[in-house]
C-alpha positions, -999 to 999 in steps of 0.1 A, spaced: -532 41 127 -549 63 154 -530 89 172 -486 97 168 -471 69 153 -451 46 179 -415 33 176 -422 -2 167 -389 -23 183 -396 -56 168 -378 -36 136 -344 -52 137 -308 -40 128 -288 -75 136 -294 -108 143 -262 -129 140 -243 -138 168 -273 -128 193 -301 -146 211 -325 -126 194 -327 -99 167 -316 -69 178 -338 -39 174 -329 -14 148 -333 15 172 -304 3 195 -278 1 163 -287 36 160 -283 43 195 -251 24 196 -234 36 168 -240 73 175 -226 70 210 -193 53 195 -195 81 171 -190 107 201 -164 88 217 -143 86 185 -150 124 181 -133 127 217 -105 105 213 -93 99 176 -97 137 160 -74 164 164 -82 195 178 -83 208 140 -102 183 127 -131 189 148 -121 226 146 -126 222 101 -160 198 107 -175 225 130 -166 258 106 -178 239 74 -208 234 89 -215 270 103 -222 250 143 -202 253 175 -185 222 185 -210 211 213 -238 218 183 -210 199 157 -204 170 184 -241 163 188 -253 165 148 -220 144 138 -234 117 161 -268 119 151 -259 116 114 -237 87 121 -263 71 138 -284 70 108 -266 53 89 -286 24 89 -317 37 89 -324 20 56 -329 -11 73 -365 -3 80 -371 -15 46 -390 -49 32 -359 -66 14 -337 -58 49 -363 -67 75 -377 -103 47 -339 -117 53 -354 -129 88 -382 -148 79 -398 -153 113 -391 -117 124 -402 -105 91 -437 -130 97 -442 -111 131 -442 -74 116 -464 -84 95 -488 -102 115 -518 -80 104 -521 -82 71 -530 -43 71 -496 -33 86 -462 -30 67 -479 -32 33 -451 -34 0 -460 -35 -33 -459 -72 -46 -421 -88 -51 -405 -52 -34 -391 -79 -1 -375 -96 -29 -356 -67 -40 -323 -79 -30 -307 -57 -54 -319 -27 -33 -295 -30 -4 -303 -12 30 -273 18 25 -292 29 -6 -326 25 15 -305 52 36 -295 73 7 -332 76 -2 -351 84 25 -328 104 43 -329 130 13 -361 137 21 -362 131 59 -331 155 62 -351 183 37 -381 181 61 -360 184 91 -352 221 79 -318 212 62 -311 237 35 -313 224 -1 -336 226 -32 -341 192 -52 -339 210 -84 -301 216 -77 -300 185 -57 -259 186 -56 -258 219 -40 -285 207 -15 -271 196 20 -297 170 27 -285 153 -5 -249 155 9 -255 141 40 -276 111 27 -251 103 0 -226 104 26 -245 81 51 -252 53 22 -216 52 13 -212 36 45 -206 2 26 -181 15 5 -196 31 -19 -211 67 -24 -244 63 -48 -254 84 -75 -271 120 -71 -310 114 -73 -330 131 -96 -361 158 -82 -384 130 -94 -370 100 -75 -368 116 -40 -401 132 -45 -419 99 -58 -394 72 -43 -415 44 -37 -425 46 -74 -386 43 -82 -379 20 -59 -403 -6 -41 -382 -17 -20 -384 16 3 -420 -5 14 -455 16 17 -466 45 40 -458 20 76 -424 22 66 -418 56 58 -438 62 89 -416 38 105 -380 55 92 -394 91 106 -401 83 141 -368 62 145 -352 95 126 -367 115 153 -360 95 182 -327 93 176 -323 135 171 -339 140 205 -320 118 226 -286 127 205 -298 165 210 -293 172 176 -316 199 172 -292 222 153 -294 225 116 -256 230 93 -264 258 72 -234 242 48 -220 215 34 -186 197 38 -160 199 14 -150 168 -1 -120 160 20 -140 163 59 -167 145 37 -144 118 37 -135 121 74 -167 119 86 -175 90 60 -143 71 77 -158 80 114 -190 68 102 -176 31 90 -156 29 120 -185 36 148 -206 9 128 -180 -19 126 -172 -14 165 -206 -10 177 -215 -41 151 -193 -66 172 -215 -93 188 -192 -84 223 -207 -45 220 -239 -54 216 -244 -85 239 -235 -62 267 -257 -36 256 -287 -59 249 -319 -48 262 -340 -79 278 -369 -94 257 -396 -75 257 -382 -41 250 -406 -19 230 -387 13 224 -402 35 250 -384 75 251 -378 58 281 -363 28 272 -347 45 242 -330 71 269 -319 42 294 -300 26 261 -285 56 248 -268 58 284 -259 22 284 -243 26 250 -225 62 261 -206 46 290 -199 17 271 -182 34 238 -149 48 251 -140 11 263 -149 1 227 -126 21 214 -100 21 235 -99 -18 230 -95 -10 188 -61 10 196 -77 35 174 -62 68 194 -34 91 186 0 87 184 21 116 200 54 132 185 71 146 219 107 136 211 123 166 197 160 156 198 179 133 171 199 121 198 172 109 217 155 90 186 187 71 175 217 53 193 241 71 173 250 110 164 235 125 130 256 126 98 254 160 80 219 152 65 201 148 93 220 173 116 209 203 89 176 188 91 178 189 127 189 225 130 170 242 100 134 220 96 121 229 131 124 267 123 107 266 87 73 241 98 43 261 113 22 230 106 18 207 76 40 204 48 59 184 25 93 176 28 111 163 -5 150 146 5 172 134 -18 207 117 -12 227 91 -24 215 55 -10 232 49 27 230 88 34 210 80 60 171 91 44 154 66 66 166 84 96 161 113 85 125 107 77 121 96 108 129 125 127 116 148 98 81 126 104 83 139 142 90 175 138 61 174 109 39 153 132 39 175 163 38 209 145 7 193 122 -11 173 152 -10 144 134 -24 112 148 7 87 134 26 83 105 22 54 78 56 45 58 52 34 25 77 15 1 78 -3 -30 79 -39 -28 71 -65 0 103 -70 7 114 -36 16 87 -30 40 93 -62 58 133 -46 59 113 -9 69 94 -26 97 115 -34 125 134 -2 118 98 20 123 93 -2 161 123 12 173 113 43 166 81 39 178 96 26 208 118 53 213 102 83 198 69 81 205 40 79 233 5 77 234 -12 52 212 11 30 190 -4 3 173 18 -3 147 4 -26 115 23 -38 85 7 -37 53 8 -57 21 -9 -84 4 18 -113 24 24 -96 53 12 -126 78 38 -148 68 67 -129 74 87 -140 104 76 -128 140 38 -121 132 10 -136 143 7 -172 142 -27 -165 138 -29 -161 102 -50 -135 82 -77 -122 96 -111 -129 86 -98 -149 58 -80 -121 38 -48 -125 27 -51 -86 27 -50 -88 64 -21 -71 84 -2 -92 107 12 -88 145 43 -66 147 61 -86 175 55 -116 194 66 -101 225 29 -94 235 34 -66 257 51 -42 234 34 -10 233 34 -10 192 20 -46 184 -17 -42 167 -41 -62 180 -66 -81 166 -94 -54 158 -66 -35 135 -60 -67 120 -93 -70 105 -99 -69 70 -95 -31 53 -83 -19 89 -49 -15 91 -46 19 76 -64 30 105 -42 21 135 -19 53 141 11 39 130 16 16 97 45 5 71 35 -15 38 38 -12 2 26 20 -16 -3 2 -32 -19 2 0 -23 36 2 -24 41 -36 -56 23 -36 -72 55 -17 -75 70 -46 -88 45 -68 -127 36 -71 -126 8 -49 -147 -6 -22 -137 17 11 -118 39 -9 -127 69 11 -120 43 44 -81 44 30 -81 80 26 -94 84 60 -65 64 69 -41 87 56 -57 121 62 -48 126 98 -10 111 96 23 117 81 27 100 52 65 89 42 73 72 8 105 61 0 121 55 -33 96 82 -45 115 78 -78 110 39 -85 78 42 -104 64 46 -141 45 71 -154 9 53 -142 23 49 -106 35 81 -103 5 99 -116 -16 77 -93 13 94 -65 3 129 -78 -34 127 -75 -27 110 -38 -5 143 -24 -34 163 -41 -59 147 -12 -33 150 14 -23 186 6 -61 190 10 -65 169 42 -35 192 58 -10 159 63 20 164 59 42 141 36 75 131 33 95 119 -1 122 102 -1 148 98 -35 184 88 -42 177 98 -78 152 124 -91 147 149 -119 140 182 -114 108 177 -129 94 146 -113 99 167 -81 81 194 -92 48 174 -103 50 160 -65 53 194 -48 30 207 -74 5 187 -65 7 186 -33 5 223 -31 -25 223 -54 -45 201 -32 -38 224 -5 -53 255 -24 -23 272 -41 -30 264 -79 -1 286 -92 27 264 -106 59 266 -87 98 261 -96 116 235 -77 149 226 -90 159 197 -62 197 198 -45 215 166 -46 222 160 -16 199 178 4 163 189 10 136 210 3 107 217 27 71 230 14 46 252 38 10 239 31 -6 268 51 12 293 26 22 274 -3 58 288 3 89 265 -15 120 271 5 151 277 -9 166 242 -13 193 230 15 226 217 2 243 195 22 272 175 22 279 141 19 298 112 48 297 92 15 316 108 -12 330 86 -38 340 77 -74 326 55 -90 342 37 -111 323 29 -144 334 5 -170 313 1 -199 312 -33 -212 301 -34 -247 287 -71 -251 268 -94 -270 240 -111 -257 244 -150 -248 230 -147 -213 206 -175 -220 235 -199 -237 239 -234 -216 264 -231 -192 279 -262 -203 285 -244 -238 320 -228 -251 327 -196 -235 317 -167 -268 345 -144 -269 329 -107 -271 297 -122 -249 285 -117 -220 300 -146 -202 330 -137 -210 328 -104 -194 311 -119 -165 341 -142 -158 366 -115 -161 351 -92 -139 345 -121 -113 379 -133 -113 394 -111 -86 366 -123 -65 374 -156 -69 411 -159 -64 415 -135 -39 381 -131 -20 357 -104 -13 322 -98 -24 299 -90 -57 270 -84 -70 254 -96 -103 224 -80 -108 202 -91 -139 175 -81 -156 146 -107 -157 145 -138 -134 155 -163 -161 184 -145 -168 195 -146 -132 188 -185 -129 209 -189 -162 235 -162 -148 238 -186 -114 240 -215 -129 270 -202 -156 288 -191 -125 282 -224 -112 304 -241 -139 329 -216 -143 343 -215 -110 330 -246 -92 346 -244 -63 329 -208 -53 301 -226 -58 310 -254 -37 315 -237 -4 288 -225 19 277 -194 13 299 -188 -16 271 -184 -43 241 -173 -36 203 -165 -61 180 -142 -49 149 -135 -71 110 -134 -69 98 -168 -80 114 -190 -51 83 -202 -27 78 -175 1 94 -194 28 124 -197 4 126 -167 -4 123 -153 33 158 -173 40 175 -165 12 170 -126 22 178 -132 54 212 -151 46 218 -123 24 213 -96 49 233 -116 70 265 -119 49 261 -88 31 246 -64 57 253 -35 75 284 -38 98 268 -48 141 293 -27 152 323 -3 145 347 -35 153 329 -56 129 338 -43 98 360 -73 85 348 -100 65 360 -133 56 382 -136 27 366 -166 9 344 -150 -19 310 -145 -23 284 -137 -50 250 -128 -53 229 -134 -85 197 -112 -80 177 -93 -100 159 -60 -92 144 -71 -59 181 -58 -41 177 -23 -57 155 -7 -28 157 -4 8 178 -36 15 207 -25 33 235 -47 15 274 -43 7 294 -53 -20 332 -51 -34 320 -51 -65 288 -51 -81 282 -64 -122 251 -53 -135 236 -55 -167 229 -22 -185 194 -3 -170 182 33 -167 207 58 -152 186 61 -122 182 21 -117 222 25 -125 231 52 -95 207 29 -75 221 4 -80 258 16 -72 243 25 -34 253 -13 -32 288 -11 -39 311 -1 -11 282 9 10 296 7 48 331 17 62 354 -12 59 387 1 61 418 -14 46 412 -48 68 373 -55 56 379 -51 14 402 -71 -3 432 -54 -20 420 -50 -49 392 -35 -38 407 -5 -28 409 22 -24 374 20 -10 365 52 -20 366 43 -57 340 12 -62 335 -5 -95 307 -6 -112 306 -33 -144 279 -24 -165 271 -51 -190 258 -33 -226 241 -53 -248 249 -45 -282 238 -55 -320 266 -61 -348 271 -25 -354 284 -19 -321 247 2 -312 229 -4 -281 203 -30 -284 185 -44 -260 178 -81 -259 143 -94 -269 145 -116 -239 140 -83 -215 107 -75 -233 98 -41 -222 114 -42 -189 132 -11 -200 130 16 -226 152 11 -251 155 52 -260 165 57 -218 190 27 -223 204 45 -253 210 77 -235 223 61 -206 251 40 -226 260 72 -239 264 97 -212 284 64 -191 306 63 -224 313 99 -225 325 91 -188 347 66 -196 381 78 -175 363 99 -151 338 80 -134 309 95 -116 313 115 -86 284 108 -57 268 124 -50 283 157 -69 275 143 -103 239 126 -103 216 154 -100 230 168 -133 231 132 -154 200 125 -140 180 156 -154 207 156 -186 198 115 -196 159 129 -199 170 165 -210 152 172 -241 178 185 -259 201 156 -253 197 144 -294 214 177 -304 246 166 -285 251 137 -304 275 138 -334 261 107 -357 229 116 -374 215 84 -377 220 78 -345 198 110 -337 172 96 -359 171 64 -344 170 81 -309 144 106 -321 120 77 -328 125 59 -297 115 93 -280 89 100 -298 77 65 -290 89 66 -249 67 104 -252 38 82 -263 35 55 -242 40 78 -212 10 100 -222 -8 70 -227 -1 60 -190 -9 90 -178 -41 93 -194 -49 57 -185 -40 66 -142 -63 100 -152 -89 81 -161 -89 52 -133 -80 73 -103 -107 93 -86 -108 130 -94 -90 156 -70 -106 169 -44 -112 203 -51 -135 185 -82 -158 163 -63 -184 193 -65 -208 182 -38 -210 146 -54 -195 119 -37 -203 94 -63 -173 110 -80 -150 92 -56 -172 54 -66 -173 52 -102 -168 19 -114 -144 18 -146 -138 -24 -159 -108 -41 -144 -96 -15 -114 -91 -38 -89 -67 -40 -64 -42 -64 -86 -39 -38 -111 -16 -16 -86 5 -46 -75 7 -57 -115 16 -26 -125 42 -23 -96 59 -55 -113 45 -83 -89 46 -115 -112 4 -117 -112 1 -152 -109 6 -177 -76 13 -214 -80 18 -239 -56 37 -267 -60 23 -302 -51 50 -329 -50 38 -362 -64 56 -390 -37 64 -429 -48 31 -442 -35 10 -414 -58 6 -386 -23 8 -351 -27 35 -329 -3 40 -293 8 78 -299 3 96 -324 -16 113 -345 12 73 -359 16 74 -345 54 47 -324 48 13 -333 36 -13 -314 22 -38 -302 48 -79 -305 44 -113 -291 61 -122 -310 85 -153 -289 85 -160 -258 66 -130 -241 58 -90 -248 66 -73 -242 101 -52 -211 100 -23 -221 113 -25 -249 80 -35 -216 54 -4 -199 71 21 -232 61 2 -235 26 10 -199 17 44 -205 32 50 -226 1 33 -201 -26 48 -188 -56 42 -158 -83 49 -165 -120 38 -145 -143 -1 -146 -156 7 -159 -192 24 -189 -177 -13 -200 -163 -31 -196 -191 -46 -223 -213 -39 -250 -183 -59 -270 -159 -39 -276 -123 -44 -298 -102 -85 -299 -81 -82 -277 -47 -85 -298 -21 -117 -299 6 -123 -268 21 -99 -247 5 -127 -232 -20 -140 -216 13 -107 -195 22 -104 -162 -4 -65 -169 -5 -66 -203 -11 -92 -205 -37 -74 -188 -66 -45 -208 -61 -31 -231 -94 -19 -261 -77 6 -278 -97 16 -316 -97 51 -320 -96 70 -350 -108 108 -359 -106 124 -346 -135 148 -369 -155 147 -392 -136 160 -375 -106 150 -355 -72 167 -325 -79 141 -310 -100 104 -314 -105 84 -301 -133 46 -305 -147 32 -297 -177 6 -269 -178 -14 -257 -206 14 -261 -238 43 -257 -213 68 -272 -189 71 -253 -155 102 -268 -135 110 -263 -100 152 -267 -84 171 -249 -63 169 -220 -90 132 -214 -83 105 -215 -107 113 -212 -145 96 -223 -178 111 -222 -214 99 -191 -224 
């Protein structure tokens, strides 16, 4: 070509949903403009200052330079494989056969995606623009770090390029095209730099945590600018040629439109402006809350980690929300994410956070609920999943005027953590430190929020190690953290606090001795761990723990005779006062199958109890979603917190709930009696928090349950013929055998004395894990056996910790200039890995009921037909209705079988295509239970939920 190369506006960047291809230059300008609006509205003053300081630029230059980078993210679209996706536009581009040459077949190099082309092209262009770096030390080159960062805008950072790859790029990547392609990338680069005013050159690169923040901003800018309505609002007239004047005009249009785009997305900052506890909640603080209100504000100078340890029912949730407001205000955080262990506990927490947000926060308060089935929860958006994804969060209120409602943009796929406020399962946060697509976006979503973790003790070694790594990143971000626990050993507490301090730059180990009940605060700016604050509990009591050694007959037929010394006999004896004199009882079982059989056994033993409405209930995970939601709501209404001080009494008729561990965490339930299978001590103490949880007085409890401050906990201990603790084979690996023996020994040693709550809790939790525990056993054979079990447990824990360390991304201080460390792939690392490790059943089934005429329906009564798509995919309302009837089951149930074929159009929906459809037929000639053959097993569904024979 003769003379300077002119920008070619025929190179397109967007074409779907617009009347004619949208020039790539326009999209680059749009993204840069939106980035500027995000810089102004989304980032805190501290974040802006940190980014500018890291680059050694002033604030104005930093804004311009980073906006320029954001615009460059799609420069790689100027490449043959991308442009060839619109054949007509590509043909016009190449109408002169001498123009836009490339190696044969390069236009079909579809594995070379445009974001990779951005990485490859920008490494050289930025270097030529004066960005520091030596291709012989690529990881230290600022030009390469920026190119690698922008190449990660589709969720995955590329590998570090070698010097020879940069020098001879087209030889290694023919998809970059020839000289004309390179010249156009250079022209677009120069024009974007001119318009944005980004002439300044950074002297240094970004540390890993700030690179992640910038990645998040670039992705959001791209997504907002890529919306069809946003493009149509600024789209130039046909014939736009991209002259300097036209580029300037488009830049002005984009800059004017950008703030409204950001505001409309509901991205922004919630502000923690309420100071007093009494202004946040409609009740005065208890001792724990009052101590925090008095002491914490004086300690906090910015970010930090607060650990609160207190019994269940001692107001930890309100304490956490108050502390979040103190920490959030001091650190200038833009919101909060409240993480819980299960979907049901997240659903239960959501309205409490809604109320807190409405009373205690101002500014942008959009709130999302995040778990894999959030859009099915009652009261959420009736529109179903956005973009066809089950993980999409639902709206948080049917009232469309509430300030806490999350709009459509935030409900889109992968966007939920970007909302100022969120409630969800902990896996949504832990996905940020697994090498999953867009993990950097999740990290960004948490980087400037108060992160609250409820039930911090509730995770095994694998999950705990992931939480440790996440806390490292949050420490590096300077994000405030609040950890809540009812039972946490000193060793576990130390590992969590040290991880946060390590991320903040303090690498020496701290010595932490958590008090119970109480709290301890760690300052992120100094690394100082303040002295623990011991507080009094308003619910001091002594658990009357009755350990009942029993032979294990939990799965015996309900019609069979009751054997002396067995679990069935012990359960009948424990429940007799409830049945005869009134009151409420919780029977907590280890497995779903045993809960189902226990329910049948109690129904057979106490037919009058079972016959009365609400007399006997069953709650576990293997119900269809709508049934589980209904049962949970009924349980909360029947056994929940009194609605007022005058509403403490209960009806005298007896009521019993049989359940699994689903009632163990975060559900506010209150029973007169708790009967539980043996479990590790921490879990037993957690369950004990459901025994006489709320004050009801003499009129609110049956006489056998008085005094109220001495709740009875009956623990059914499975023993072998020699009387030694022996976990049944049906339990599998639910609990560690050694911890069960240690727990049983401790409970036996406390016989007659009870367990003072909270006074004895911390000591007992630490004792059950103590290394010298064995030394206090008198029987040598018991010592040897427990030593063997302990060695096995330690080996398993070490293996899980090692697996988590290998699976998770590295800590922020170990990235070392190579962002690919955050994207390296590991076989088997998926979203499902997190939910499975949390204990969730890994298969999903939909029961279809065969009616007399051979038709299939979603319900037993035959009133709900199976929907089919009339066009390409099922309507959102139909998807929602189908998913309400889905139930989780163990993955092993679904091996070796083949379900009913998917109805028409279901394969187009990501949430439906992986369902296993079971064709259920009436069992035993009746309509009360249904069954089907799947592989080598029979799967049944009845009033006790889904079950099989294994």
